[in-house]
N, C-alpha and C positions, 0 to 999 in steps of 0.2 A: 192232276188227280189220277191215281192208278188204282184200279180195282183188281185184286188178285183173288182168283178162285182156286180152291184146293179140294179135289175129290179124293177122299181118303185121308183122315187126319190122325193116323197112327204115329209111330215113331218118327219117320222122316217127314210125313206131311205136317204133323204137329210142330216139329222143330222148325220146319221151313216157314210156317205161319208165324212162329215166334220171332225168328231172325228177321223176316221181312218187315215185321212190325217194329222191332227195336232199332233196326237199321234205317228206318224211314223209307223203305222201298215201296210200301203199300199204304194207301190212304183208307182203303176199304177192303174188307175181306168177305168172301163168300165161302163158307166151310160146309162140307157135306160128308157124312159117313153113315153107313147103314147101322152102325152100333151107336144108338142115340146116347147111351150113358157115357161112352167115350167122347162123343162130340160135345155133350154138355160140359164134361169135365175139362176138356181142352179150352172151351170158350171161357169158363170160369177162371182157369189158370191164366189165360191171356189178359183178361180184364183186371186180374190182381196185380199186373204190372203197373197199373195206374195210367197207362197210355190211352189217350182218347182216340179210339178207332172204331168205326162202324163195322159190325159183323152181321151178315145175313146167313141164314141156314136154308133158304129156299133154293133148290137147285135150278129153278126157272130163272134165277138171277145170273146164272153162269153165262148165259148168252151175251150179257152186257159187260162181261169182264174183259180187261185188257190182256190178261195172262191167265191161263188155267193150267194148274199142275195136276196131272193124273198120277196119284200115288196110292190108289185103292188096290186091295188084294191081299194075298197071303205072302208074307215074307219068307225068305230062304232060311232054313234051319240046318243044323248039322246033319240031319238025315236026308236032306235034299242036295244031291251031289252037284248039280249044275243049275244055272238060272233057267236054262231051256226046259228043265224038268217041271217048271212052274206053269207052263203054258196052259195045260188043260185046267189047272186049278184057277188061274187068274183070267182066262178068257171070259168067263161069265161076268166078272166085275167090269171088264172093258165093254161088254155088250150092254150092260145096264147103264153105264156112263155115257154111251152114245146118245141117250135120251136127253141128258143135260147139255150135250154139245150141239143140239139142233139150233141152227141159225147163229152159232158162235162164229165170230169173225176175228177174234183176237189170236194170240200166240199160244199154242198148246205145247206144254212140256211134258213128255212122257217119262215116268220114272219106274213104274211097275214092271217087274221082270216076268218073262223075258222082254226087255225093253224094246229092242229093235222090232220084234214081231208086233208087239202091242202098239208101237208108234205107227207102223204101217197100217195095222187094222183100224185104229181110231181115225186116221186120216181118210182112208178110203171109204170106210163104212159110214162116216159122218159127213162125207163130201166136203172136207176141209181143203183149204189151199195147201198143197204140199210144202211150200216155202214157209208156211206158218206152223209147221209141225216139227218140233225139235225133240229128238230123243236124248235123254240125259244119261251120262255114265262115262263118256269118253274122257272128260276133264278129270274125273275121279281116278280112272285107270291111269291117266297120264301122270297124276300126282304120285300115285304108287310106283309108277315106273321111275319117276324122278328120284324117289327115295332109294330104289334099288340101285340106280346109277351112282348116287352120291355115296352109298355104302361101299361102292367099289372104286371110288375115286375118279369117276367119269363125269366130266362136265358136259353141258349142252342142254338145250331145251328138250324136255321129254314129250313125245307124242305117241299116243296109242290109237290106232284106227281099227276098222273091222267090227266084229261083233263085240257087244258088251257081255263077254262070257268066255267060254273055253277057246273060242276062235278069235281072240283079240290079237292085234298085230302091232307090237312095239316097233317103232321106226328107229333103226340104228344108222341108216345111211345118211341122216342129216346131222349126226353127231360129228364133232371135230376129230374123233379118233376112230380107227377101225376096231370093230368088235368081232371076235371069232365066233363061228357058228355054235360051237359048244357052249360058250358063255351066253350067247343069245338064247339058246334053248333052256339053259339053267334059269336065266332071268324070266323068261316067258312062263316056265313052270311055276315060279314063285308068284308071278302076277295072277295066275289063274286060281291060286289058293289064298291070295292076300286077305280076302274078306273073312275067310273061314275062322281065323284065329279070333277075330272080334265076335263073330256069331257064336262061337263056342263059349266065349267068356262072358258075354252080356246079352245074348239072344238076338242081336242084330246090329248092323252098322247104323249110326245116327249122325255123329258129328261131321265126319268127312262128307257124306252125301249132302247133308243139309247146308253145309258151308259152301260147297261148290254150286249147289242149286241157287243159293242166295246170290252168288257171284254171277250166275247166268241171268238171273232176274235183273240184277243191276245192269248188266250189259244191254238188256232189252230196254229197260226203263230209261236209261241215260243215253241210249243210241250210241253205244261205244264203238260199234263197227270194228270189233276185234276178231281175229281168226282164232278159233278154238276147235277142238275135236268134239263133234256131236253127231248123233245119228240123223241122217237126212233121207228123205224119199228120193231114190236115185232114178234118173231117166237117161241111162247110158254112161254115166260117169263110172270110171274104173271098170267098164264093161258090164255093168249090172243095171237092170231095170226091175220095176215092180217089187221093190224091197226097200227096207230102210237099213242103212249101214253107217257105221262110224267113219266120217271123213273130215278133213279140215275144211271149215266153213266160216265165213265172216258173218257175225251176228249183230243185229241192230234192232231198232224199234219195230221194223217191219218183218222181223224174223230172220230167215236165212237169206242173206243178200247175195251170196255167191259161194260156189264150191270150188276149191282148188284141187286140181288133179296133179299129183306129184309123180315123178318118175321113181318107181320103187326098184330096189335091187332084186335079184332073183329070189332070195330067201323071203323077202317081204311080199313080193308078187305072188309067190306060191301060197303063203299064209292068207293073203287077202282074197285070193281066188277060193280058197277053202272056206273062208268066212262067208263070202257072198253065196256060194253054193249051199252052205249049211242053212243060212237064214231063209233063202228062197225055198229050200226043201221043206222047212218046217211048215210053211203055209200050205204047200202042196200036199204034204203027208197028212196033215190034219184036216184037209178038205175045207179050209176057210174060204168061204165064198165072198169075195170082195169085188164089187163092180168096178169096171174100168173108169 
């Protein structure tokens, strides 16, 4: 039996609840949203599938969930240039949801942008086990990177680490061919704006994030122990601590089982250093007080 909690049931949260239900990944749902009319509508829509699944709306039930997805907050719009610009708007939602995470011992998946900062904040402010706090976004970035590579006739598994945002780091050194710096920069620029075309056309990304979220939930539920890119609370890995950053990590039923430290080439190492410095700086700049 798997109990899945979702805090924030808008586009991505609602679609994740739907996919987790129809794919048989969850046996019980705990859904919460401050917009009661939206919450009620999503529940009605789910029940109209005819699938028999228990749904709770009391966030006090979150503490007993196996997995909790934090997707509450304001989504990015065409007027919001970067995900990091959402921090001041979405931090209050994270603060509210810490109340639901009291005594929670399951796996937390953070989706709300800026995801890396919110993942670190929720982990530390709620006193959660860092290895059970997974920031979502890297496998979506990697899928977009893979598309960019295929469009250029380049094979190989796509990996994107670093920040889920402007400071993401596509990994070229693990590809079977050399990629010149000029092409690297061209691809990186495209990755940083990949979601905006969708946002401008339909108001927000849904299918890609929800599908990859469902795949992450599947890895946890079925204890897949596969290595993917996700945001992890670092303690010296890649030279950073007291932050959450995208790195290759093995994921299973108990959360983050291990973090791999890869040798990065000079271009990647510089980008990764910029990413870590930027993410750590956001916490410091905004004066977020997080206990050790």
